[in-house]
C-alpha positions in Angstrom: 76.4 127.4 63.2 78.5 127.3 66.1 79.6 130.7 67.5 83.4 131.3 68.4 83.9 132.0 71.9 84.8 135.7 72.6 87.5 135.7 75.3 90.3 133.7 76.6 88.7 132.7 79.8 85.6 131.2 78.2 87.9 129.4 75.7 89.9 128.0 78.6 86.6 126.9 80.4 85.5 125.2 77.1 88.9 123.2 76.6 88.9 122.2 80.3 85.3 120.9 80.0 86.2 119.0 76.7 89.3 117.3 78.6 87.1 116.4 81.5 84.6 114.9 79.1 87.6 112.2 78.2 88.5 112.0 81.5 91.5 114.2 81.9 91.1 116.5 84.9 92.9 119.9 85.3 95.1 118.2 87.7 96.5 116.2 85.2 96.5 118.5 82.2 96.6 122.6 83.0 95.2 124.6 80.2 96.1 128.2 79.7 94.9 130.6 77.0 96.3 133.8 75.6 94.9 135.5 72.4 93.2 132.3 71.5 96.4 130.1 71.7 95.7 127.3 73.8 98.8 125.8 75.8 98.3 122.1 77.3 100.9 121.4 80.2 100.9 118.3 82.4 101.6 114.7 81.9 99.5 111.5 80.7 100.1 107.8 81.0 100.4 107.0 77.5 100.3 108.4 73.9 96.6 107.7 73.3 95.6 110.2 76.1 98.2 112.7 74.9 96.4 112.4 71.3 93.2 112.7 72.6 93.9 115.6 74.8 95.3 117.4 71.7 92.5 116.2 69.3 89.7 117.5 71.8 91.4 120.8 72.4 91.3 121.6 68.6 87.9 120.7 68.6 86.7 123.6 70.4 85.6 126.6 68.6 87.7 129.5 69.1 91.0 127.6 69.2 93.3 129.1 66.6 96.8 127.6 68.0 97.6 124.6 70.2 100.9 124.2 72.1 101.3 120.9 73.6 103.6 120.5 76.6 102.3 117.2 77.9 104.8 114.4 78.8 103.9 111.0 79.0 104.9 109.2 82.2 103.5 106.9 84.7 103.6 108.1 88.2 106.0 105.8 90.6 107.7 104.3 87.6 111.0 105.1 85.8 111.2 105.8 82.0 111.7 102.8 80.0 114.6 102.4 77.6 113.9 102.5 73.8 115.1 98.7 73.6 112.5 98.1 76.1 110.0 100.0 74.3 111.0 98.1 71.0 110.3 94.9 72.5 107.0 95.7 73.8 106.0 97.1 70.8 106.9 94.0 68.7 105.5 91.6 71.1 102.1 93.7 70.8 102.1 93.9 67.2 102.8 90.2 67.2 99.6 89.5 69.6 97.4 91.8 67.4 95.5 89.4 65.2 94.6 92.6 62.7 98.2 93.0 62.0 100.0 90.4 59.8 103.2 88.9 61.4 106.3 90.5 60.4 104.7 93.4 58.3 105.9 96.3 60.3 109.1 97.2 61.3 109.7 99.7 64.2 112.1 102.3 64.7 112.4 103.8 68.4 114.1 107.2 69.4 113.6 108.7 72.8 110.3 106.9 73.3 109.0 108.0 70.1 108.0 105.1 67.9 107.8 105.0 64.1 106.0 102.3 62.2 107.2 101.1 58.9 106.1 98.9 56.4 103.7 97.7 53.9 100.1 96.4 54.6 97.3 95.3 52.6 94.1 97.1 54.3 93.5 100.4 56.1 92.0 98.3 59.0 95.6 96.8 59.5 97.2 100.1 59.6 94.6 101.5 62.3 95.0 98.4 64.4 98.8 98.7 64.7 98.4 102.5 65.5 96.1 101.6 68.1 98.2 98.9 69.6 101.3 100.7 69.8 99.9 104.1 70.9 98.6 102.6 74.2 101.7 101.0 75.4 103.3 102.5 78.6 106.7 104.5 77.6 105.4 105.4 74.2 105.7 109.3 73.9 104.2 109.3 70.5 103.7 107.5 67.2 104.6 108.2 63.6 102.8 105.9 61.2 104.8 105.7 58.1 103.3 102.4 56.9 101.7 102.1 53.4 98.9 100.0 51.9 99.9 97.8 48.7 99.0 99.4 45.6 98.0 96.2 44.1 95.6 95.3 47.3 94.1 98.8 47.3 93.6 98.6 43.5 91.9 95.0 43.8 89.7 96.4 46.7 88.7 99.2 44.7 88.1 97.1 41.4 86.0 94.6 43.7 83.9 97.3 45.1 83.4 98.9 41.7 82.6 95.8 39.7 78.9 95.7 39.1 77.6 92.3 37.6 76.4 93.3 34.1 73.3 91.8 32.7 72.9 91.9 28.9 69.5 91.1 27.3 69.4 89.9 23.9 66.2 90.4 22.1 65.7 88.4 19.1 63.2 89.3 16.4 62.0 86.9 14.1 60.5 88.0 10.7 58.4 85.8 8.7 58.1 86.3 5.0 55.5 84.5 3.1 55.4 84.3 -0.9 51.7 85.0 -2.0 50.6 85.2 -5.6 48.0 88.0 -6.3 47.6 88.7 -2.6 49.7 91.0 -0.7 49.4 89.7 3.1 49.3 93.4 4.4 47.0 95.0 1.8 44.7 92.2 0.8 44.0 91.2 -2.7 44.8 93.8 -5.5 44.9 96.7 -3.2 47.5 99.2 -3.0 49.2 100.4 0.3 46.4 102.9 0.9 44.0 100.1 0.9 42.3 101.1 -2.4 41.5 98.6 -5.1 43.9 98.4 -7.8 43.1 98.9 -11.3 
């Protein structure tokens, strides 16, 4: 079992190490800790990096709460307008072979993308989220897509259906008519094999 870190300095070092392991140096994201509450401040290039930083910080033993003050921006470039982001998102989804054409609608507000629609498989949902979250200018993604019930039920039914083999055993009984002789007991003998009077 892992032991929780006992003080804020050790917790800060652990979070910094976790962020370094995914390529986010302290010069990109500053880590402050007070009373086991971790605050991340800084900027990253895309929503995927922001999400990775949040996930890694929450994985560190001893973190009780996480405050995220991380902006998404690319050094030397200006912020994209929502209509530009929408065009990029739609283009990326159209190129993604894992997402059916026209299955997802997008809504953008201040760089935050919301995905809406109905898909057939969880893999399509994951592919859409992955594609969109890595785009420049996307501040974050809310995935409100759903999996079609019929498709999900069909997949569950197919996975749960196991071929059934039924074996039928046929027993044939032969009856022989005899006169004075019982086939099981012999001539004039009772069931115990004794001579009948």
